C-alpha positions, 0 to 999 in steps of 0.5 A, a space after each residue: 500651501 493648501 490656500 495657494 493650490 486653491 488659488 491657483 486652481 481658481 485662477 485656471 478655472 477663471 481663465 478657462 471660463 474667460 476664454 470659453 475653450 471647448 477641448 478636442 475629444 480624447 483618443 479613446 473617444 476619437 477611436 469610435 470614428 470608423 467603428 461604432 460611428 461612421 468615419 465622419 461621426 454618424 451612428 453606424 447602426 440603423 434604428 430599432 425598426 430597421 427603417 433607417 439601415 446601418 451605414 455600410 460605406 455609402 455609394 460606390 463611385 460607379 453607382 450609376 452612369 454619369 453622362 457626357 456632361 458629367 451629370 450623375 445618374 440616379 441609382 434609385 430611378 426605379 423606386 416609387 414612394 412608400 407613401 406621400 405626406 399631404 395636408 390631409 395626413 401630415 398630423 400623423 407624421 408630425 413627430 418626424 417633421 419640422 415646424 417649417 414643413 408643417 407650416 408649408 402644408 398649412 400655407 399650400 394645402 392643395 399642392 405641397 406634399 412630401 413623397 417619402 421613399 426607402 432610406 439609403 445611407 449613401 454618404 461616402 468620402 475619400 479616405 483622406 477626408 476620413 483621416 482629416 475628420 479624425 485629425 480634427 476630432 483629436 486636435 480642433 478646439 473652439 474658443 470664444 463661445 465657439 466663434 472661432 477655431 484653433 488647431 484646425 489643421 485638417 481643414 475638414 469637419 472640425 468636430 465630428 464628435 460634437 459636444 455643442 450646437 455651434 460645433 454641429 454647425 461648424 461641421 456643416 461649414 467645414 464639410 468636404 466640398 471637393 477640390 477647387 471647383 467650377 460650376 454653372 448655376 441658376 436661381 429664380 425668385 418667382 412672383 406669387 403667380 409663378 412668373 420668374 426670371 432666371 438669373 445665371 451665375 458661374 461660381 469658382 471655389 478654391 481652397 488654399 491647400 490645393 492652390 498654387 501661389 497661395 501664401 501659407 501665412 496669409 491663407 492660414 485663416 482662410 477656409 476658401 476663396 470664392 468668386 461668382 459672376 452673373 452671366 444673365 440676364 443682360 442687365 446684371 451680366 458682368 457683376 462679380 463678387 469675390 469673397 475670402 472666407 476666413 475661419 476666425 471671423 472675430 480676428 479677421 472678418 470675411 473680406 468681400 469685394 464687388 465689381 459693378 459692370 455698369 460703373 466699372 468699379 471694384 468696391 469693398 462689400 462688407 454687406 456680404 455677411 450676416 443679414 446683408 442682401 443676397 445676390 439678385 435675390 429680390 430681398 428674399 434671402 440674406 447673405 448668410 442664407 446661402 448654402 443654408 447657412 454660412 459665415 461667422 456664428 458669433 451673433 447667436 447663442 447655440 443650443 444643441 437640442 439633440 438628435 431626432 429621426 426626420 423626413 428630410 430631402 435626400 438623394 434628390 437625383 431626379 430633381 438634379 437631372 439634366 432631362 428637366 427644364 427649369 420650368 419643370 421645377 419652378 412653380 407658384 408658391 413652391 417648387 414641383 414637389 413631385 420631383 423631390 425625394 424625402 427619406 427618414 434619417 437621423 438629424 442633429 437639431 440645433 437652435 440659434 437664438 440672437 444674442 442680446 444687443 446683436 442685430 439680425 432679421 432672424 431672431 431665431 433659427 432651428 437647424 436640422 443637420 444630416 448626421 452622415 454628411 453634416 449638410 443642413 437640410 432643413 432650417 426654420 427662420 423666425 422673426 423678432 416677434 417669434 413668428 415663423 417666417 422663412 423655411 429653408 430646404 436643401 435638396 441633398 444629393 451625394 456625389 458618388 463619383 467624387 465623394 461629396 455631399 451636395 445639393 440639387 437645389 436650395 429653396 427658401 420659402 417666405 410664408 408671409 409673402 407667399 414667395 420663395 427663392 430657389 438657388 443652386 439649380 444646374 439642370 440646364 447648365 452646359 456641364 455639371 460641376 467640374 472639380 480639380 481645377 488649377 486656380 492661382 492665387 492671382 485669380 482671387 484678388 480684387 485686381 482680377 475682378 475687373 477682367 472677370 467682369 468685362 462684358 
């Protein structure tokens, strides 16, 4: 009888090892959300010396005036930097900087700087999102080395109390982005002398849970639907990208289509994934560099290094301001750092190492993800030789009106080429991001692409 029990126990253990199931947290641990932890899983308390304050609910919806175009005002417009980190003094702050930030000081010693301001824990979200995060903590499981999710019924923040590196990254990918949005964005890839051409795009993002005509069964494995149209320059205008972003991409890979305005044809676009080329990026970013990181995590082994205090781009309302022109921001080598704002915050540090036998231009990536919003704010990218190659910075803002963590822009700096790409700017847009749109499923089908791309 003892032998039978041991055999059964061994079978169960082997089954768990084979499927690599990581369980949700028990109720007593989930109860920390909203008590010792913020509702989304950050540490509620401040740090020992008070330089990171306690979280007390984040910004209120009326934190600053919002203009007629929907652009957020700056709640901290009157603040000045506490100090500025430069190439001359960065060594004394290196314990609170990433390898990528320090490399930027060395690459651009005369111009790159980090202005450090007082820390404000501004993150806030609607109550329904907080409840969704707790539902995730109690129910969501990751399987197959964390490459897919099961029982992810809440659709937000898959693992607010993470136990592994891949779970931290899943929180970034499943963070709350608002309800069905439309936005006008710009990107540029400056030459080494600073010359650039603005590429303008419109984005539509829709979520199955907020769409009419969405088939429940077909949308069960869809995280969101995404459509992007290039509107300028004229040589690219009319090209449209459509993505159905799946949750379990092992079971059902991301589905993507492109409409080429010149050919007037819709084609499947399997290259819009992993290290495929980014849209109009002049080879300066990969498909999975968008949003700092996106897509299936299956090509990497993920290590949770832990938490650290770090100077990260935060509350970048000045950089987001519609009073700026793109020419004010885009400079040779890197963006205008005088317009940026960095604060001391706690981040999760995660290392992603390419699995043996897998292919990707980045052999290793190091992620720094804000504890309060789960937004990736710094990502270092290494090539196959182990050399630091590209440095990503996400200039975070918190949309206090909608309760959403967003970016004023995302920069990816190529240390070897001396160039970079800046994405997600909206300063000269006709209107800020519009939420609560009412899209139909028919708007996100390959058949709809041709109509969307007519010049």
